[in-house]
N, C-alpha and C positions, 0 to 999 in steps of 0.2 A: 846639161845646159842647152843642148839642141832643142829638146822638147819645150823648155821654158821659153827660149827665144822664139820658137815657132808659135807657141801659145800666145805670147804677148803680141807678136806680129799679127796673128789672126784676130785676136780680140780687138786690137786697134783698127785693123783693116775692115772688119765687118761693120764698122760703125756708120757707114754711109751708103747703104744699099738702096734705100728707097726714099722718095720725096716724103712719104708719110712719116718717116723718122728723121727728125731734124737734128743731126749730130753736129756739134759745134767743133770747128777747127780750133786747135789749141792744145794745151797740155792735159794729158790723161795719165792717171796713175793706176797701174794694174797690180793686184795682189793675188798671188797664187794661193788658193784656199785648199786645194787637194790635187795630188798627182799620184795616180796608181799605175805602177808598171808591173805587168805580168801578175796582177792580183795582189801586189804588196804596196802598201801606202809608203811612198818614198818622198813625201813632201819636204820633210826636214832635211833629209840627205841631199836632195836636189838643190835646195836653197843654199846649203853649205858649199856644195860643189860649184855652184854658179858664182858665188863670191870668190872662191879660190881661183877659178879660171879667169874671172874678170881681173883680179889682181895681177895674174901672170900676163894677160893681154896688155895691160897698161904699160908694161916695160918697153914695148916697141912703138909707142905712139908719141907724137909731138906733145908738148905741154898743153896746147889748146885742145887737141883731140882727147888727151887724157882727162882733162877737166870735164869735157862734154860727156865722154863715155862713162866716167865714174859717176857723174850725177845721174845719168839715165839708168845705170845698172844698180846703184845703191838704192835708188828710190823707185825702181821699176816704173819709170816714167817714159812716156813717148809723146812726141809732138805730132799732131795730125794736121797736115797742111790743108788749105782749102781744096787743092787738087785731089788729095787723098780722100777727103770727105765727100767729094763729088763723084769719084769713080773707084769703086771697090775692086773691080777686076784688074784694072791697070795697076793699082797700088800693090795688090798681092803678087802680081806677075812682074813687077818692076825690076827685080834683080835676077830674073831668069831661073830661080830655084824652084818656084812653085807655079802651078797651073790650076786655075779653077776648072773643075771637071764637070760641074753642072751649074746651070744658071742659079744664083742665089734666089731664094724665095722668101716672101714675107707673109707671116700669118699673125695678125694682130700686131703686137710689138716685138715679135720674135723673128729674127732672120735665121734661116737654115742655109747651110752651105756645104759643099764637098770640094775637096782639092787633093792634089798630089804634089809632093815636093821631092826633089832630088838634091841632097846636100852631101857633097864629098862621098858619093857612093852609097849613101843611106837613102833608101826610098821610103817615104812616109805617105800613106794615104789615109783619108779620114773624113769625118763629117763633124759638124758642130752646130750649135744653136747659141745665139746671142739674144738676150732679152733686155730691152731698154725700159728704163723708168726714169724720166727726167734726165738728170745729169749723171745717172748711174747705169751700169750694164753688168749683167752676169753672163758668163760664158761656160758652156759645157762642151767638151770635145771628146770624141772617140777616135783613136788613131791606131794604125798598125804600121810599124816600121820594120825594115828588113835591110841588113847589109851582111857582107861576107864575114866581117870580123866578129860581130856579136849575134848574128842570126835574127830571128823574128821576135818581135816584142809587141804586146798590146799596151796601149797607154790611154788612160782616161785623165782628163784635166778639167778642173773647175777653177774659175777665176772671177774676181770682181774688179770692175773698173769704175773710176769716178773722174768727172771733169773738174780740173783745177782752175781753169781760166784760159783766156785768149793768149796770154803771154807764155811763151814756151821756155822762158828763163834760160835762154842760151842753148837749149837742146834743139838740134836740127831735125826736121822731119826726115823720115827714112828716105823719101823720094828726092831729097836734096843732099844726101850724104855721098861722099866719094865711095866708090865700089868697095874699097878695102875696109871701110868702116861698116858698110852694110853686110859684108860677108862675115864679119865677126859676130853678127847677131844670129 
């Protein structure tokens, strides 16, 4: 789940790098199309595990938090606020877990980025590319994660995202969520 949450966060966060790419604030839906861990395609297993972990997380939330979290996880939707759309680096770094390690660059309609994240002792570094076409985006990421419990792993992730509209349908943007909801992602 950590890789999927990180992937969704990165896909949504890279949407606003340059003035040349006009990404709309609002509701975006992201679909994991492929996740390879240590050379094995784990897409279906990761999706099943994500649903299982999300169900367990719901138990400790208030009814309103539960409704919002369930909607976001079930549909893999994220709300991009105007502030997030305007400042890629600040949004990626908002929760203190990730740092942009090189200035994101733009080539045509593709944004290239590199970052490093530390989540509960797991250090993940990697690069990614997001290519935009109208209200759609495709993301490819190459990452290496390492922690004492499970060791070193290589991860490749491919995703597609599409803009659903300005109305976030009750899903709060990540930059407006309480820290305990952000850390669940």
